[in-house]
C-alpha positions in Angstrom: 229.5 -71.9 75.7 227.0 -74.8 74.8 228.2 -78.2 74.9 228.7 -79.9 71.6 226.0 -82.2 70.3 228.5 -85.3 70.0 229.6 -84.8 73.6 226.1 -84.1 75.0 224.4 -87.3 73.1 227.9 -89.6 73.6 226.6 -92.8 75.3 227.2 -93.5 79.1 225.8 -97.1 79.2 226.2 -100.1 77.1 222.7 -99.9 75.9 223.1 -96.5 74.5 226.0 -97.6 72.2 224.9 -97.0 68.7 225.7 -99.6 66.1 228.0 -101.9 67.9 225.4 -104.1 69.6 227.3 -107.4 69.7 230.3 -105.7 71.2 228.1 -103.7 73.8 226.3 -106.8 74.9 229.6 -109.1 75.3 231.2 -106.2 77.3 228.4 -105.7 79.5 227.9 -109.5 80.1 231.6 -109.5 80.9 231.3 -106.9 83.7 228.0 -108.8 85.0 229.9 -111.6 85.6 233.1 -110.1 86.6 235.2 -111.7 84.0 236.5 -108.6 82.0 239.8 -109.5 80.3 243.0 -107.8 81.7 243.8 -106.9 77.7 241.4 -105.6 75.2 242.0 -104.1 71.8 239.3 -102.1 70.0 239.7 -101.6 66.8 237.7 -100.0 63.8 237.5 -96.5 61.9 237.0 -93.2 63.4 233.6 -92.3 64.9 232.6 -96.3 65.2 232.2 -95.8 69.2 235.9 -97.4 70.3 236.3 -94.5 72.7 232.8 -94.3 73.9 232.6 -98.0 74.6 236.0 -97.8 76.4 234.9 -95.0 78.5 231.7 -96.9 79.4 233.6 -100.0 80.5 236.0 -98.0 82.6 233.0 -96.2 84.2 231.5 -99.5 84.9 234.7 -100.8 86.6 235.5 -97.4 88.4 235.5 -97.6 92.1 237.0 -95.5 94.9 239.9 -97.7 94.7 240.1 -98.2 90.6 241.8 -95.3 89.0 241.1 -94.8 85.4 244.0 -93.3 83.1 243.4 -92.3 79.3 246.3 -91.5 77.4 246.6 -90.3 73.8 249.4 -92.5 72.1 249.5 -90.2 69.2 251.4 -87.6 71.3 252.9 -90.0 74.1 254.2 -92.6 72.0 257.7 -93.2 73.3 259.4 -95.7 75.2 259.8 -93.0 78.1 255.9 -92.2 78.1 255.3 -95.9 78.6 257.8 -96.4 81.5 256.4 -93.7 83.2 252.8 -95.3 82.9 254.3 -98.5 84.2 255.6 -97.0 87.1 252.2 -95.4 87.9 250.8 -99.0 88.1 252.7 -99.7 91.1 251.0 -97.2 93.3 247.7 -97.3 94.7 246.1 -100.1 96.8 243.4 -100.9 94.1 243.3 -101.5 90.4 244.0 -99.3 87.2 241.9 -99.1 84.1 244.2 -98.0 81.0 242.9 -96.5 78.1 245.6 -96.2 75.5 244.0 -94.3 72.4 245.5 -94.3 68.8 247.6 -97.3 70.3 249.2 -97.9 66.8 251.2 -94.6 67.2 253.5 -96.3 69.9 257.2 -96.9 68.6 258.5 -100.4 68.4 260.4 -99.7 71.7 257.1 -98.7 73.5 255.5 -101.9 72.4 258.4 -104.0 73.4 258.5 -102.1 76.9 254.5 -102.4 77.5 254.7 -105.9 76.1 256.1 -107.6 79.6 253.2 -105.7 81.4 250.4 -107.0 79.2 251.7 -110.6 79.6 251.8 -110.6 83.4 249.4 -107.5 84.5 249.2 -106.5 88.1 246.0 -107.6 89.7 243.0 -105.4 88.9 244.7 -103.8 86.1 242.8 -103.8 82.7 244.5 -102.4 79.4 242.4 -101.2 76.5 244.3 -100.5 73.4 242.2 -98.3 70.7 243.3 -98.4 67.2 241.9 -97.4 63.7 245.0 -99.5 62.2 244.9 -102.8 63.9 247.5 -104.3 61.3 250.2 -102.1 62.6 249.8 -103.4 66.1 252.7 -106.1 66.6 251.3 -109.6 66.6 253.1 -110.5 70.0 250.7 -107.5 71.6 247.7 -108.4 70.1 248.1 -112.1 70.8 248.0 -110.7 74.6 244.6 -108.8 73.8 241.2 -109.8 73.5 240.0 -108.0 70.2 236.7 -106.4 69.6 236.2 -105.1 66.1 234.0 -102.1 65.7 232.5 -101.5 62.4 231.1 -98.5 60.4 228.0 -97.4 61.8 225.3 -98.2 59.3 223.4 -95.4 57.4 220.1 -96.5 59.0 221.5 -96.3 62.5 223.3 -93.0 62.0 220.0 -91.5 60.5 217.9 -92.9 63.6 220.3 -91.4 65.8 220.1 -88.2 64.1 216.3 -88.4 64.4 216.6 -89.1 68.1 218.7 -85.9 68.7 216.4 -83.8 66.6 213.3 -85.0 68.6 215.1 -84.5 71.7 216.4 -81.0 70.8 213.3 -79.9 69.1 215.5 -79.3 65.8 213.2 -78.8 62.9 215.5 -80.2 60.2 214.5 -81.4 56.6 214.5 -85.3 56.5 216.3 -85.1 53.2 219.0 -82.9 54.5 219.4 -85.7 57.5 219.7 -88.4 55.0 222.3 -86.7 53.1 224.2 -86.0 56.5 223.8 -89.9 57.4 225.2 -90.6 54.0 227.9 -88.3 53.9 229.2 -89.3 57.6 230.1 -92.8 55.9 229.6 -94.6 59.5 231.4 -91.9 61.4 228.5 -91.0 63.9 230.7 -88.2 65.6 231.0 -86.6 61.9 227.3 -86.8 61.4 226.4 -85.0 64.7 228.8 -82.2 64.2 227.1 -81.7 60.6 223.8 -81.8 62.3 225.1 -79.0 64.7 226.4 -77.0 61.8 223.1 -76.8 60.0 221.3 -75.9 63.2 223.4 -73.1 64.2 223.8 -71.8 60.6 220.3 -71.8 59.8 220.6 -74.3 56.7 217.0 -76.0 56.0 217.7 -77.4 52.5 220.0 -80.0 50.6 220.7 -77.4 47.9 221.8 -74.9 50.6 223.8 -77.4 52.4 225.5 -78.5 49.2 226.4 -74.9 48.2 227.9 -73.9 51.8 230.0 -76.9 51.4 231.3 -75.6 48.2 232.0 -79.0 46.5 231.5 -79.7 43.0 229.0 -82.5 42.2 231.2 -83.7 39.1 230.4 -87.4 39.1 227.0 -87.0 37.2 228.6 -84.7 34.4 231.6 -87.2 33.9 229.4 -90.3 34.2 226.9 -88.7 31.3 230.1 -88.0 29.2 231.0 -91.9 29.6 227.6 -92.9 28.3 228.3 -91.0 25.0 231.8 -92.7 24.5 233.6 -89.3 23.4 237.0 -90.4 25.0 238.6 -86.9 24.2 235.6 -85.1 26.2 235.8 -87.6 29.0 239.6 -87.1 29.3 239.3 -83.2 29.3 236.6 -83.3 31.9 238.6 -85.9 34.0 241.4 -83.2 33.7 239.1 -80.5 34.8 238.0 -82.6 37.8 241.4 -83.8 38.9 242.2 -79.8 39.2 239.6 -79.7 41.8 239.8 -83.1 43.3 243.5 -83.8 43.3 242.9 -87.3 44.5 241.9 -90.2 42.1 240.8 -92.1 45.3 238.0 -89.4 45.9 237.2 -89.3 42.5 236.6 -92.9 42.2 234.6 -93.1 45.4 232.3 -90.2 44.1 231.5 -92.5 41.1 230.9 -95.2 43.2 228.4 -93.3 45.3 226.7 -92.3 42.1 226.3 -95.5 40.7 224.9 -96.9 44.0 222.3 -93.8 44.1 221.4 -95.0 40.6 220.9 -98.6 41.5 218.9 -97.5 44.6 216.7 -95.2 42.4 216.2 -98.3 39.9 215.1 -100.2 43.0 212.4 -97.5 43.9 214.5 -96.4 46.9 214.8 -92.6 48.1 218.0 -90.5 47.7 219.1 -87.8 50.2 219.1 -85.1 47.4 216.8 -82.4 46.1 216.4 -80.0 43.1 219.0 -80.3 40.4 221.2 -83.1 42.2 218.0 -85.4 42.5 216.8 -84.5 38.9 220.1 -85.4 37.0 220.2 -88.8 39.0 216.6 -89.6 38.1 217.4 -89.2 34.6 220.6 -91.2 34.6 218.9 -93.9 36.4 216.6 -94.2 33.4 219.3 -93.8 30.7 221.7 -96.4 32.3 220.5 -99.9 32.5 221.2 -101.9 36.0 223.4 -104.5 34.4 225.7 -101.4 32.9 225.7 -100.0 36.5 226.6 -103.1 38.1 229.5 -103.5 35.5 230.6 -100.1 36.2 230.6 -100.7 40.1 232.7 -103.7 39.5 235.3 -101.8 37.5 235.5 -99.1 40.2 236.1 -101.7 43.0 238.9 -103.3 40.9 240.3 -99.6 40.6 240.2 -99.0 44.3 242.2 -102.1 44.9 244.7 -101.4 42.2 245.2 -97.6 43.5 246.2 -98.8 46.9 249.7 -100.3 45.2 249.7 -98.2 41.9 252.6 -96.2 41.0 250.2 -94.5 38.7 247.1 -93.8 40.3 246.0 -91.3 38.0 246.7 -93.7 35.0 244.7 -96.2 36.6 241.7 -93.8 36.8 241.9 -92.8 33.5 241.9 -96.4 32.0 239.2 -97.4 34.4 237.0 -94.3 33.3 237.6 -95.4 29.5 236.6 -99.1 30.4 233.3 -97.5 32.0 232.7 -95.4 29.1 233.0 -98.4 26.7 230.4 -100.4 28.9 228.0 -97.5 29.5 228.1 -96.2 25.7 227.5 -99.4 23.8 223.7 -99.3 23.5 223.8 -95.5 23.0 226.2 -95.2 20.0 223.6 -95.2 17.1 222.0 -92.1 18.0 224.2 -90.1 20.6 223.1 -86.8 21.8 225.5 -83.9 22.0 227.6 -84.1 25.1 225.9 -81.7 27.3 224.1 -79.4 24.9 224.4 -76.6 27.5 225.7 -76.6 31.1 223.4 -73.0 31.5 219.8 -73.4 31.8 217.8 -70.5 31.1 215.3 -69.6 34.0 211.5 -70.1 32.8 211.1 -66.8 34.5 213.7 -64.8 33.0 215.9 -64.6 35.8 219.6 -65.0 35.6 220.6 -68.1 34.0 221.6 -71.0 36.5 224.8 -73.4 36.0 223.7 -76.7 36.4 227.2 -77.9 35.6 228.2 -77.9 39.2 225.6 -78.9 41.7 228.2 -78.8 44.5 228.5 -82.0 46.3 228.8 -85.3 45.2 232.3 -86.4 46.2 230.9 -87.0 50.1 233.7 -86.7 52.6 235.7 -89.4 53.8 236.0 -89.6 57.9 
Protein backbone atom coordinates (compact mmCIF):
# COMPACT_ATOMS: atom_id res chain seq x y z
CA UNK A 1 0.00 0.00 0.00
CA UNK A 2 1.37 3.41 -1.00
CA UNK A 3 1.96 5.95 1.75
CA UNK A 4 -0.46 8.88 1.66
CA UNK A 5 0.85 12.17 0.27
CA UNK A 6 0.16 14.12 3.44
CA UNK A 7 2.23 11.58 5.42
CA UNK A 8 5.00 11.39 2.86
CA UNK A 9 5.36 15.16 2.77
CA UNK A 10 4.84 15.86 6.45
CA UNK A 11 7.71 18.17 7.51
CA UNK A 12 10.43 16.58 9.60
CA UNK A 13 12.46 19.70 10.40
CA UNK A 14 11.55 23.23 11.47
CA UNK A 15 12.52 24.87 8.11
CA UNK A 16 10.15 22.49 6.29
CA UNK A 17 7.09 23.60 8.28
CA UNK A 18 4.69 25.40 5.92
CA UNK A 19 2.98 28.70 6.71
CA UNK A 20 4.06 29.04 10.36
CA UNK A 21 7.48 30.62 9.96
CA UNK A 22 7.55 32.67 13.18
CA UNK A 23 6.55 29.73 15.36
CA UNK A 24 9.00 27.44 13.59
CA UNK A 25 11.90 29.89 13.98
CA UNK A 26 11.09 30.54 17.65
CA UNK A 27 10.88 26.83 18.52
CA UNK A 28 14.06 26.09 16.60
CA UNK A 29 15.92 28.82 18.49
CA UNK A 30 14.66 27.49 21.83
CA UNK A 31 16.05 24.06 20.99
CA UNK A 32 19.34 25.57 19.85
CA UNK A 33 19.71 27.52 23.11
CA UNK A 34 18.42 24.62 25.23
CA UNK A 35 15.64 26.82 26.58
CA UNK A 36 12.50 24.89 25.66
CA UNK A 37 9.70 25.66 28.17
CA UNK A 38 8.35 22.72 30.13
CA UNK A 39 4.79 23.61 29.16
CA UNK A 40 3.64 24.60 25.66
CA UNK A 41 0.23 25.21 24.11
CA UNK A 42 -0.16 24.95 20.33
CA UNK A 43 -3.52 26.40 19.29
CA UNK A 44 -5.03 26.82 15.85
CA UNK A 45 -7.36 25.34 13.23
CA UNK A 46 -7.15 21.79 11.90
CA UNK A 47 -4.45 21.20 9.33
CA UNK A 48 -2.40 24.25 10.31
CA UNK A 49 0.62 22.25 11.45
CA UNK A 50 0.23 21.94 15.24
CA UNK A 51 0.84 18.19 15.41
CA UNK A 52 3.64 18.42 12.87
CA UNK A 53 5.41 21.14 14.86
CA UNK A 54 4.96 19.16 18.08
CA UNK A 55 6.49 16.06 16.51
CA UNK A 56 9.39 18.02 15.04
CA UNK A 57 10.06 19.55 18.46
CA UNK A 58 9.74 16.16 20.16
CA UNK A 59 12.16 14.67 17.64
CA UNK A 60 14.70 17.41 18.32
CA UNK A 61 14.48 16.71 22.08
CA UNK A 62 14.41 12.92 21.79
CA UNK A 63 17.46 10.97 22.93
CA UNK A 64 17.99 7.46 24.23
CA UNK A 65 17.07 8.67 27.70
CA UNK A 66 14.14 10.88 26.68
CA UNK A 67 10.88 9.14 25.79
CA UNK A 68 8.11 10.63 23.65
CA UNK A 69 4.48 9.90 24.54
CA UNK A 70 1.65 11.03 22.25
CA UNK A 71 -1.90 10.88 23.59
CA UNK A 72 -5.22 11.57 21.84
CA UNK A 73 -7.26 13.40 24.47
CA UNK A 74 -10.42 12.94 22.40
CA UNK A 75 -10.47 9.27 23.39
CA UNK A 76 -8.35 9.46 26.58
CA UNK A 77 -10.04 12.37 28.28
CA UNK A 78 -10.87 11.20 31.78
CA UNK A 79 -9.14 11.71 35.10
CA UNK A 80 -8.00 8.06 35.19
CA UNK A 81 -6.15 8.51 31.88
CA UNK A 82 -4.30 11.53 33.26
CA UNK A 83 -3.45 9.70 36.49
CA UNK A 84 -1.99 6.86 34.45
CA UNK A 85 0.05 9.37 32.43
CA UNK A 86 1.38 11.05 35.56
CA UNK A 87 2.41 7.68 36.99
CA UNK A 88 4.45 6.90 33.86
CA UNK A 89 6.45 10.09 34.40
CA UNK A 90 7.86 8.65 37.62
CA UNK A 91 9.75 5.96 35.77
CA UNK A 92 12.82 6.22 33.59
CA UNK A 93 16.11 7.91 34.33
CA UNK A 94 15.71 10.48 31.56
CA UNK A 95 13.03 12.93 30.65
CA UNK A 96 9.68 12.72 28.92
CA UNK A 97 8.08 14.65 26.08
CA UNK A 98 4.29 14.50 26.28
CA UNK A 99 2.13 15.48 23.29
CA UNK A 100 -1.49 15.82 24.37
CA UNK A 101 -3.51 16.22 21.17
CA UNK A 102 -7.08 17.62 21.14
CA UNK A 103 -6.43 18.74 24.72
CA UNK A 104 -9.69 20.69 24.96
CA UNK A 105 -11.52 17.36 25.24
CA UNK A 106 -10.16 16.67 28.72
CA UNK A 107 -12.72 16.72 31.52
CA UNK A 108 -12.52 19.35 34.25
CA UNK A 109 -11.38 16.67 36.69
CA UNK A 110 -8.62 15.62 34.28
CA UNK A 111 -7.44 19.21 33.90
CA UNK A 112 -7.40 19.65 37.68
CA UNK A 113 -5.37 16.48 38.07
CA UNK A 114 -2.91 17.64 35.42
CA UNK A 115 -2.56 21.11 36.93
CA UNK A 116 -0.10 20.24 39.70
CA UNK A 117 2.17 18.38 37.30
CA UNK A 118 2.16 21.30 34.87
CA UNK A 119 3.01 23.66 37.72
CA UNK A 120 5.95 21.60 38.95
CA UNK A 121 6.96 19.19 36.17
CA UNK A 122 9.75 16.71 36.74
CA UNK A 123 13.17 17.68 35.46
CA UNK A 124 13.45 17.01 31.73
CA UNK A 125 9.70 16.76 31.19
CA UNK A 126 8.06 18.83 28.43
CA UNK A 127 4.29 19.01 28.00
CA UNK A 128 2.77 20.08 24.68
CA UNK A 129 -0.99 20.59 24.66
CA UNK A 130 -2.54 20.88 21.18
CA UNK A 131 -6.00 22.30 20.59
CA UNK A 132 -8.35 23.75 18.01
CA UNK A 133 -10.40 25.29 20.86
CA UNK A 134 -8.07 27.34 23.08
CA UNK A 135 -11.04 29.09 24.67
CA UNK A 136 -12.08 25.81 26.31
CA UNK A 137 -8.71 25.28 28.02
CA UNK A 138 -9.06 26.49 31.65
CA UNK A 139 -7.17 29.70 32.40
CA UNK A 140 -5.46 27.99 35.32
CA UNK A 141 -3.91 25.58 32.81
CA UNK A 142 -3.19 28.15 30.07
CA UNK A 143 -1.37 30.39 32.55
CA UNK A 144 1.20 27.64 33.05
CA UNK A 145 1.89 27.19 29.33
CA UNK A 146 3.65 29.22 26.65
CA UNK A 147 1.16 29.55 23.80
CA UNK A 148 2.02 29.40 20.10
CA UNK A 149 -0.86 30.43 17.86
CA UNK A 150 -0.98 28.58 14.54
CA UNK A 151 -2.96 30.41 11.88
CA UNK A 152 -4.68 29.07 8.79
CA UNK A 153 -2.10 28.44 6.11
CA UNK A 154 -2.41 31.04 3.38
CA UNK A 155 -3.73 30.11 -0.03
CA UNK A 156 -0.42 31.06 -1.65
CA UNK A 157 1.59 28.88 0.77
CA UNK A 158 -0.81 25.99 0.17
CA UNK A 159 -0.56 26.43 -3.62
CA UNK A 160 3.24 26.57 -3.50
CA UNK A 161 3.27 23.34 -1.51
CA UNK A 162 0.99 21.68 -4.06
CA UNK A 163 3.28 22.80 -6.88
CA UNK A 164 6.26 21.42 -4.95
CA UNK A 165 4.61 18.03 -4.40
CA UNK A 166 3.51 17.82 -8.05
CA UNK A 167 7.05 18.53 -9.19
CA UNK A 168 8.52 15.92 -6.86
CA UNK A 169 5.93 13.31 -7.80
CA UNK A 170 5.88 14.31 -11.49
CA UNK A 171 2.13 14.90 -11.39
CA UNK A 172 0.71 16.70 -14.42
CA UNK A 173 -2.18 18.60 -12.82
CA UNK A 174 -3.99 21.59 -14.32
CA UNK A 175 -2.87 24.85 -12.64
CA UNK A 176 -6.47 26.03 -12.32
CA UNK A 177 -7.37 22.79 -10.57
CA UNK A 178 -4.48 23.21 -8.13
CA UNK A 179 -5.66 26.75 -7.38
CA UNK A 180 -9.17 25.48 -6.69
CA UNK A 181 -7.82 22.81 -4.35
CA UNK A 182 -5.76 25.44 -2.52
CA UNK A 183 -8.79 27.72 -2.20
CA UNK A 184 -11.10 24.90 -1.19
CA UNK A 185 -8.78 23.68 1.56
CA UNK A 186 -9.35 26.90 3.55
CA UNK A 187 -5.94 26.88 5.19
CA UNK A 188 -5.90 23.14 5.88
CA UNK A 189 -2.81 21.79 4.13
CA UNK A 190 -3.62 18.21 5.04
CA UNK A 191 -7.00 18.57 3.29
CA UNK A 192 -5.30 20.06 0.22
CA UNK A 193 -2.87 17.14 -0.08
CA UNK A 194 -5.69 14.63 0.33
CA UNK A 195 -7.59 16.37 -2.50
CA UNK A 196 -4.46 16.37 -4.67
CA UNK A 197 -4.05 12.65 -4.10
CA UNK A 198 -7.71 12.11 -4.95
CA UNK A 199 -7.47 13.85 -8.34
CA UNK A 200 -4.24 12.09 -9.30
CA UNK A 201 -5.53 8.64 -8.38
CA UNK A 202 -8.90 9.16 -10.05
CA UNK A 203 -7.52 10.69 -13.24
CA UNK A 204 -9.36 14.00 -12.87
CA UNK A 205 -7.62 16.64 -14.97
CA UNK A 206 -10.01 19.61 -15.12
CA UNK A 207 -11.90 21.90 -12.78
CA UNK A 208 -15.25 20.99 -14.33
CA UNK A 209 -14.64 17.26 -13.79
CA UNK A 210 -13.55 17.90 -10.21
CA UNK A 211 -16.67 19.94 -9.48
CA UNK A 212 -18.93 17.33 -11.05
CA UNK A 213 -17.36 14.46 -9.12
CA UNK A 214 -17.75 16.37 -5.85
CA UNK A 215 -21.45 16.64 -6.63
CA UNK A 216 -21.99 20.02 -5.03
CA UNK A 217 -24.24 22.62 -6.59
CA UNK A 218 -22.82 26.01 -7.48
CA UNK A 219 -25.90 27.77 -6.14
CA UNK A 220 -24.33 31.10 -5.15
CA UNK A 221 -24.17 32.72 -8.65
CA UNK A 222 -27.85 32.02 -9.36
CA UNK A 223 -28.86 33.37 -5.95
CA UNK A 224 -26.72 36.47 -6.35
CA UNK A 225 -28.08 37.10 -9.84
CA UNK A 226 -31.62 37.02 -8.48
CA UNK A 227 -30.58 39.59 -5.88
CA UNK A 228 -29.45 41.98 -8.62
CA UNK A 229 -33.00 41.90 -10.04
CA UNK A 230 -34.76 42.47 -6.74
CA UNK A 231 -37.67 40.06 -7.12
CA UNK A 232 -38.06 39.03 -3.48
CA UNK A 233 -40.51 36.19 -4.18
CA UNK A 234 -38.07 34.62 -6.63
CA UNK A 235 -35.17 35.14 -4.23
CA UNK A 236 -36.92 33.42 -1.32
CA UNK A 237 -38.12 30.60 -3.56
CA UNK A 238 -34.55 30.04 -4.73
CA UNK A 239 -33.30 30.24 -1.14
CA UNK A 240 -35.80 27.57 -0.11
CA UNK A 241 -34.49 25.35 -2.90
CA UNK A 242 -30.90 25.92 -1.80
CA UNK A 243 -31.74 25.17 1.84
CA UNK A 244 -33.20 21.84 0.76
CA UNK A 245 -29.72 20.92 -0.51
CA UNK A 246 -27.46 22.90 1.81
CA UNK A 247 -29.22 22.79 5.16
CA UNK A 248 -26.78 25.04 7.01
CA UNK A 249 -27.36 28.81 6.74
CA UNK A 250 -23.70 29.21 7.73
CA UNK A 251 -22.55 27.25 4.67
CA UNK A 252 -24.75 29.40 2.43
CA UNK A 253 -23.30 32.60 3.87
CA UNK A 254 -19.76 31.25 3.35
CA UNK A 255 -20.55 30.45 -0.30
CA UNK A 256 -21.97 33.94 -0.89
CA UNK A 257 -18.93 35.48 0.77
CA UNK A 258 -16.62 33.37 -1.40
CA UNK A 259 -18.49 34.44 -4.51
CA UNK A 260 -18.29 38.15 -3.63
CA UNK A 261 -14.56 37.69 -3.02
CA UNK A 262 -14.24 36.01 -6.42
CA UNK A 263 -15.97 38.94 -8.12
CA UNK A 264 -13.82 41.51 -6.32
CA UNK A 265 -10.72 39.60 -7.37
CA UNK A 266 -11.89 39.55 -10.98
CA UNK A 267 -12.59 43.28 -10.91
CA UNK A 268 -9.03 43.79 -9.67
CA UNK A 269 -7.67 41.72 -12.56
CA UNK A 270 -6.78 38.66 -10.50
CA UNK A 271 -7.17 34.99 -11.54
CA UNK A 272 -9.80 32.57 -10.28
CA UNK A 273 -9.52 28.79 -9.82
CA UNK A 274 -12.43 28.08 -12.20
CA UNK A 275 -12.97 27.10 -15.80
CA UNK A 276 -15.88 26.85 -18.21
CA UNK A 277 -19.35 27.82 -17.07
CA UNK A 278 -18.32 28.51 -13.48
CA UNK A 279 -15.76 31.06 -14.65
CA UNK A 280 -18.03 32.58 -17.31
CA UNK A 281 -20.85 33.36 -14.91
CA UNK A 282 -18.43 34.94 -12.44
CA UNK A 283 -16.93 37.12 -15.16
CA UNK A 284 -20.39 38.31 -16.16
CA UNK A 285 -21.45 39.08 -12.58
CA UNK A 286 -18.20 40.94 -11.93
CA UNK A 287 -19.14 43.32 -14.75
CA UNK A 288 -22.77 43.70 -13.71
CA UNK A 289 -22.09 44.36 -10.01
CA UNK A 290 -20.00 47.35 -8.95
CA UNK A 291 -17.14 47.23 -6.48
CA UNK A 292 -19.07 49.38 -4.01
CA UNK A 293 -22.09 47.06 -4.17
CA UNK A 294 -19.90 44.03 -3.59
CA UNK A 295 -18.18 45.61 -0.59
CA UNK A 296 -21.56 46.48 0.92
CA UNK A 297 -22.74 42.90 0.36
CA UNK A 298 -19.60 41.53 2.01
CA UNK A 299 -20.22 43.69 5.08
CA UNK A 300 -23.78 42.36 5.36
CA UNK A 301 -22.57 38.77 5.14
CA UNK A 302 -19.93 39.36 7.80
CA UNK A 303 -22.59 40.84 10.06
CA UNK A 304 -24.76 37.79 9.39
CA UNK A 305 -22.00 35.36 10.35
CA UNK A 306 -21.57 37.17 13.65
CA UNK A 307 -25.30 37.09 14.38
CA UNK A 308 -25.90 33.45 13.43
CA UNK A 309 -23.45 32.25 16.08
CA UNK A 310 -25.95 33.21 18.79
CA UNK A 311 -29.16 33.57 16.79
CA UNK A 312 -32.15 31.43 17.72
CA UNK A 313 -33.35 31.74 14.12
CA UNK A 314 -30.31 31.46 11.79
CA UNK A 315 -32.54 30.86 8.77
CA UNK A 316 -34.53 34.02 9.46
CA UNK A 317 -31.28 35.98 9.82
CA UNK A 318 -30.09 34.59 6.49
CA UNK A 319 -33.35 35.53 4.74
CA UNK A 320 -33.19 39.08 6.08
CA UNK A 321 -29.55 39.44 4.99
CA UNK A 322 -30.35 38.16 1.49
CA UNK A 323 -33.21 40.68 1.19
CA UNK A 324 -30.96 43.53 2.35
CA UNK A 325 -28.27 42.42 -0.11
CA UNK A 326 -30.87 42.40 -2.87
CA UNK A 327 -31.89 45.94 -2.00
CA UNK A 328 -28.27 47.05 -2.45
CA UNK A 329 -27.49 45.04 -5.57
CA UNK A 330 -30.70 45.88 -7.45
CA UNK A 331 -30.81 49.67 -6.96
CA UNK A 332 -29.01 50.52 -10.19
CA UNK A 333 -30.85 47.90 -12.23
CA UNK A 334 -34.52 48.48 -11.44
CA UNK A 335 -35.30 50.66 -14.46
CA UNK A 336 -34.80 47.94 -17.04
CA UNK A 337 -34.77 44.55 -15.36
CA UNK A 338 -34.19 41.49 -17.55
CA UNK A 339 -36.01 38.29 -16.76
CA UNK A 340 -34.60 36.60 -13.69
CA UNK A 341 -32.86 33.83 -15.53
CA UNK A 342 -34.40 33.45 -18.95
CA UNK A 343 -33.51 29.85 -19.34
CA UNK A 344 -31.58 27.47 -17.18
CA UNK A 345 -31.05 25.15 -20.07
CA UNK A 346 -28.79 26.49 -22.78
CA UNK A 347 -29.05 24.73 -26.16
CA UNK A 348 -25.74 23.40 -27.44
CA UNK A 349 -24.56 25.13 -30.63
CA UNK A 350 -23.75 21.73 -32.07
CA UNK A 351 -27.24 20.39 -31.48
CA UNK A 352 -26.13 18.10 -28.69
CA UNK A 353 -28.17 17.49 -25.57
CA UNK A 354 -29.01 20.71 -23.74
CA UNK A 355 -26.72 21.49 -20.87
CA UNK A 356 -28.06 22.56 -17.47
CA UNK A 357 -26.20 25.72 -16.51
CA UNK A 358 -28.11 26.36 -13.31
CA UNK A 359 -26.00 23.83 -11.40
CA UNK A 360 -22.30 24.14 -11.94
CA UNK A 361 -21.51 21.83 -9.01
CA UNK A 362 -19.43 23.69 -6.52
CA UNK A 363 -19.16 27.10 -5.02
CA UNK A 364 -19.93 26.26 -1.42
CA UNK A 365 -16.32 25.29 -0.89
CA UNK A 366 -15.90 22.92 1.97
CA UNK A 367 -14.83 23.99 5.40
CA UNK A 368 -11.95 22.10 7.21
